N, C-alpha and C positions, 0 to 999 in steps of 0.2 A: 737293457739301453732304454734311456727314454726314446720317446718320438722326437725326431730332428725338426727344428723350428721353422725350417725352410718350408714344411708341407703346411705350416698356417699362413705364412706368405704366400703360397702359390694359390690356398684358399681364396684371396684376396689382393692379387698380383699389381704392382705399381711398374711402370715403366720408368725408365730414366730420367723423363722430365718431370713425371708425377713425381717421384721422389725427390727431386730437388725444389718443386713448388711446394710439396708438403714439408720438408726442411725449412725453406723461407718463411712458412705459418708458423711452424715451431719457433724459430728464432723471432719473429716479429711479436710475438706472444711472451716469449720469456724474457726478452731484452728490458734489462734496468731502463729508465729514464734518460735522456741524451738531448743533447742540442745539436747534433746534426742536422743539416737541411734533408729534404726529402730525397733530392739526387746525392749527395755526401751519404744518406743512409745508405742506398742501394751498393755503394762501394764498399761501406765497413760491414755490411750484412755479408756480402759474398766472401770479407774476408774470416769472418766469424764463421760461415760454413767451413771453409779451407780448414780450418784449424780447431773448430769445435770449442772455441774458449770465448767467452764474452769479455775476460780480463784486458783483451785488447782493445777494449772500445775506448780507453781513458789514453790511450796511447797514439791513437793516430789523429795526424793533424794536418789541414788542407791549407793551402794558401788562397785567398781570395779568389782567384783567377784560375784555380788548378782545373776543373771541371769543363769550364767553357775554352780553355784554351787545349785541352785534352782531346774535347769531342770535335773541334773545329780540323784539329791535325787530324784526327782519323778520318774526317768526311775527306781531306785533300790527299787522303792516302800516304801521310809523311812517313819517314822510315822510322823502325823502331829498334833501338840499339839496347841488345840484351849484355850482360855482364857475364851469361854463364849459357851453356848450352842446354841445361837443364830449362830455363827459361824459352831459350829459342825453339826447341821439342816442346814443351808444353802450351804454346802460343795456339791458339787454333786459327788456320787461315780461314776457315768456313764464316768464323765470325767477323773476322776483320773483313772478309770480301762482302758481307752482308752489310756493312758500313760503307766502304768503298771497293766496288769491283775492281781497281786496279792493282791491289794488293798481291803479292806474290811471295817466294821462297827469298828472293832478290829484297825484297822490301825490310827482311829481319836480319839484322846485322849482328854479329857476334865474332869476335878475332881471338878468344882468348884460347883457341887452339889451332888459330894459324901458323904455318911453319917460320916465317919471317919472326913475328912475335915471339915464338917461344926460343929461337936461336939469340933475338937481342935481350931477353930475358937472361939467358944463360950468361952471356957476354958481359951484363952489365949488372948482373947480381940483383935484379929488379923483379917485383910479380909481374906474371904475365897480364894481370888485368888491368896493372897501370899502362901498360905498353899497347893492349889493346884497345883501350880508351885513345891515346894518341893516335894508334892507326886510323880510328873511326874519326878524327875530327872533322873531315870534311863531309861524314853523314849528320853528324850531331845537331847542327845549325838546324832550329825549326823543326828538329826529329823527339821522339819521347825515348827518355832513356829510362829501362827498366833494371834498377842496381839490387838485387836479391840475394847476394852471396860475398860480393869483397867492398870492404870499406875503401881501400886503397883505389878501387876505382871510381868511387864516388868524391874521393878526395881530388883527383885528378879532373874530373867534371867540373866541380867546385873551381878549382884553379883555372880552368879554362874560362868560365865565366867571370870569374873575377879579373885575370889577367890580359884576357884575349878577345873579350865581349862574346864570348858564345851565349847563345838565346837559345836553347832547346825550349820545344813548346810544353815540353812537362819533363819534371823529373821525379820517377816512383822510388823514393830512397829508403829502401829496407834492406840494408845488409845486414846481416847477422854474425854474432861473435863476441869478442872481448879485447881487440886490438886495433883503437881508431875509430870504432863503431860509434861511441857517442859523438865523436868530435866531428866526424863527417856528416851526421845526421844535423848535427846544432848550425855547422857551418853552411851548409845547401842553404837552412832555414831563413839565414841572414841576405842570401847572394839576390834576393827579388825575384828570381824567378817561380815559374808557378811550380809547386812541389806539392806531391802527398807523401809523408813518412809515417813509420812507426817508431816512436820514438823509445830509447833503451838498447837494450842488448838482442831484441828479439829480432826476427825477420825471416827471410829466405825467399828462396825462388818461387814456392808454391804461392805466396802472398803476393809476390810481384806480379803473377801470371794471372792472379784473382781480380786486382785491382784494375789490370788491361781488360779482362774480360767483361768487368762490371761497367767501364768505360765504353766498350764497345754497344754495351745494351742502351746505354744513355744516349749515345751517337744515333743508334737506329730510331730511337723514341723521339727524335728532335727536339730531345730535353732543351729549354730555356728557364734559365735558374731567376726568377723573381727577384727585383732589386731589393726587397725588404731581406732575402734570403742570403745575400752577399755579405759576408764579413770578412776581416784580415786577420 
C-alpha cells in the first residue's frame, strides 16, 4: 500500500484559518477577469470557496445598495430570517457577535419546523416555507432574509414587499431547484429592495450562509464603498 498523503500534510501542517487563507489566495490567482467591486468580490470569493466552482461568477448579481444596507443592518444587530434550519445551524454566532455583540440565538429566526406552521400547512395544503414567512412577517422589516432552499418562501417575501410595503435590509435570494426558482429570483430583482442573488437554478443553504459570513467580514472591516464603485 502506498504511503498515505496525510503524512505529507503533517510534515508541513496548516491550521484551519491558514487553509482558508491559502484557498482564498488560490481563488484570487485563478479567477477569470470580472467586474465585481472589491467588496462584492469578497462575497463572491467566499461563495466560490463554498462550492469549488468558478462558473457561478457569471450568475451573481448585487443591487447597488446591497452591501451597504446589509453591513449597516449587521452592525445594528437586526434579525436574520432563514428559510431552512440548515441555514440557521450553519450561521456562526461568533461571527455575528464580532460585528454586533447583541446577536444571540433569538436573533436567528426560522419557523419552517414550527408546530403551528406545520399544522397550517397540512390544513391549507401549502408549503411550510410560505407559512413560515407569514409567521415571520413581524421580524422581516429591516431584517436580512436568507433564502437558500425554498422558492415559494422568496415569492412570499416578494409579495410582502410589493403588496404590504415590507422593507428588508437585504434579501439573499438563492433558492435552488426547478419549480418557480427562476421567477422568484427575477421578481426580487424588480422589487427595489437591496438583494444579492444567484441567477438560474443553482443555489442552496451553504451559499446563503457563505454570503452572510462574507458580509460579517465586511462589516467588521468598517468597509466603505467608494462612490465610483457603486453601480445599479
